[in-house]
Structure formats: structure tokens, C-alpha cells
N, C-alpha and C positions, 0 to 999 in steps of 0.2 A: 504494500500500499504506500502510495506517495502522498506526503503531506503537503498541501498547497498553502503557501504563504501569500497573503494578499497585501500588497504595499498600501499604506494609508497615506494619502496626500496631505501635506501640511495645510492648515486652515488658510483660506485665501484672505489677503489683507482687507479686501472689501467687506468680507463677512465679519471680521474682527471689528472694523470701524462701525458697521451697522449695529453690532451688538453693544458697542460702547455708547453709541448715540442713543440706543433704546434704553440702556440702563440710566444714562443721565437724564433723559426725558422722564423716565419713571420716577427718578429721585426728585426732580423738580416738581412733577405733578403731586407727589406725596407731600412735599413741603408746602405747596399751595393749599392742598386739602387740609393739612394740620393747621396751617395759618388761618384759614377760613373758619374752621371749627373753633379755634381759640377765640377769634374775634366774635363769632356768634355767641360763644359761651359767656365771654366777659360782658358783652353789651346787651344780650337779650336773655339767655337761658338762666344764668345765675341770679340776676336781679329779679326775674320773674319768680323763681323758686323761693327767694328770700323775701318777697314783697318789698323790694328796694326799688329806688329810682335812679337810673343812669343819667348823668348830666355831663356837660362839657364845660371846662374852664375856659372862659373867653378873655379874661384880663390878666394882668401881671401882678395883681395884689397879693397872690400866695406864692410868688416865686421866692426862692428857687425850688421849693419842695413840689409845688404843683403849678408848673408853667402853663401858659395858654396851650390849648390842644389836649390837655390831660383829661382822660375819662375818670370821673368820680362817681361812685355808686353810694348813694345815701340811704340809710335804713331808718325807718321811723323808730324813735327812741324816747322813752319817758323822760321828762325833765329831771326826775330824780337821778337818772343814770348819766347825766351830762356833768362833766368835771372840767376843771381848769386844765388846759392843754388839749382838750378834744377839739376836733374840727367839725363845725356844724353848718348846716344849710338852713337859712331862714328867709322869710318873706321880708322885703323891705317895708311893706305896709301890709297889715293883716288883711287877708282876703284877696290880695293882688297877686298876679302871677309872677312878677319879677322877684328873683331870689338871689341871695349872695351866700358865698361859702367862705367863712373866716374862722379863726381860731379863738376859743374861749380863753379870756385872760382873767375873768373874775366871775364868780357865782354868788348871787345874793337872794334873799327872800324878802319880798316887800310886805307892807302892813297887811295886805289881804291874803298872805300865805302863798303868793305865787312866786315861782322862780323867775328871776331875771338874770340875763347874762350880758356881760361886757365882752365885746369881741374886737379883734384887730386882725388885719391882713398881715401875714409874715413880712411882706415887702412894704408895708405902709409905716410911716414914721409915728403916726398917732392912732389911738384907739378910735373906733367908730363912735359917732356922736351919740346916737340913740342906742339905749340898751334894748336887748331882744327879750320880748315877753314869751311866755310859754305858747300863746296862741299863734305866734309867728314861726315857731320852730317846726321845721320839716323833717329833721333827722340828723343823725350823726354819720360822719364818713365811715364807710365800711372798708372800701379799698379804692385804690386808684391805679390807672394804667397810663403811662405817658403816650401821647400821640393818638390814642384811640378816641379822644374827644371829637376830633374831626370826623371820624367814621360815625360816631353817634349822631352828629349834626346831619350827616348825609342820610342816615337811616330814619330820621324823624318824619313823621307825618305820612303823606301819600307815597313818598319815595321809599320809605321803609316798608310799606305794605306791598310795593312792587318788587323790591329787591330780595325780601326773605324767600318768597316762592322761587325766584330765579336762582338764588344760592342753593336752596334745597334741591331744586331740579338738577343743577349743575353737578352737585355732589353725588346724587343718585346716578346720573349719566356717567360720571367718571368711574364710580365704583363698578357699574355694569360693564363698561368697556374693559376695565382691568381684568375682571373675572373672565369675560369672553376671550380676551387675548391669552390669558394663562391657560384656559382649557384648550384653545386652538394650538398653542405651542406644545402642550403636553401630548396632544393627539398627533401632531406632526412628528414629534420625537419618537413616539411609539410606532408610528407607521414606518419611519426610517429604520428603526431597529429591526422590525419584522422583515423589511425588504432586504436588509443586510444579511440577516440570518438565512433567508430563503436563497439568496444568491450564493452564499457560502456553501450551503447544502448541495446546491446543484453542481457547483465546481468540484466539490469533494467527490460527488458520485462520478463525475466524468474522469477524474484522475485516479480513482481507486481500481 
């Protein structure tokens, strides 16, 4: 019996380059996917789960800790749990939509037994003129993420209602394409192995 040795050709450079490009594109796609999930989690999912409110820092009054563009997530907090050093968000005027986020520098209780807070921006030379009453308090800072405040602004209102389904659909489409490509490559590899085995068996029968 003669043993047949089949020479194996070295991989073609074009094939190696194609695989490298494919790996890089997959890596970039995965990074984009993870980034979108983190942004969605920080700006939408986590605040919704905790009953918190995501807001964007628009001024420099809290620099350098919270520069403009920072995403801040504010959680409703009882006045009793607000202490000196906490960062709070409050209405400029009770019942009005405009809010400010500053640090508490003094806590007091007035004659009516209501907590009042003196606040000051980290970057401001003086304390705020008006003390903050309990009725103005929106909550205490839960966490902050630099840069995501601009994203939060984009996601507000009607734009947010449009982008969320688009992001979700894009993520689903990317996951589907990844799975289909993986199954197709596995099937091609299996077919190639079977073809190689069959070819080797035929050559062995001819030389035996």
C-alpha cells in the first residue's frame, strides 16, 4: 500500500488580509454595540429603574467637577437626608420648570420646622442669594457621567422617542447579522472539511 501525501498550500495573503479586516470590523462593531448599551443604560435604563431624572449640565458653575455637557442623574431624596457637601437639584422658583444643581454649604431648620439649604456652585465665588426650601427640592445627585449630557439633550422630547426604537432596531439587526455570519462560516468550514476528507479517501483508494 502506498501512502499518499497531499501538499497543503500556504494561506493566500489576500485570504489573511480578508480575515484580519473581518476581525477588526467585528471588534469595532462590538465596541459600538457596547458603547450604545452603556449610553442607553446611563441615560435611560438606570434612571428609569431608580425613579431618577437625567439632566444635562449647561453652565460652568460646578466646574471642574461637573463641567458643561456632564450627565447628572438626580434621585428624589427626603430633606432629612440632605447634608452639607451633597449636590442637589432644585427649582429656582417653586412650581417653575427651571432648575439649578449646586452644592449644599449649610443646612438649617426654620421656625415652621422646614428644612432650608444654602447652596453654592463649586466655581462660584459667592453662595446663592436665596436659600432653598423643601418645596423647591428635586433631589440629590446620584451619579454623573462626563460628556453624556449632550447625548441626553439630543434624546429629549420627540427626538428621543424616534431614536430609542432606531437604536433598539439597530442593535437587534447587528446581533442577527452576527449570528447568521457565524452559522454560515461554521457551515462552510464543515463542508470544506467533508470535501477534504472525501477527496483524500478517493486518492487513497486509487493509490492502494
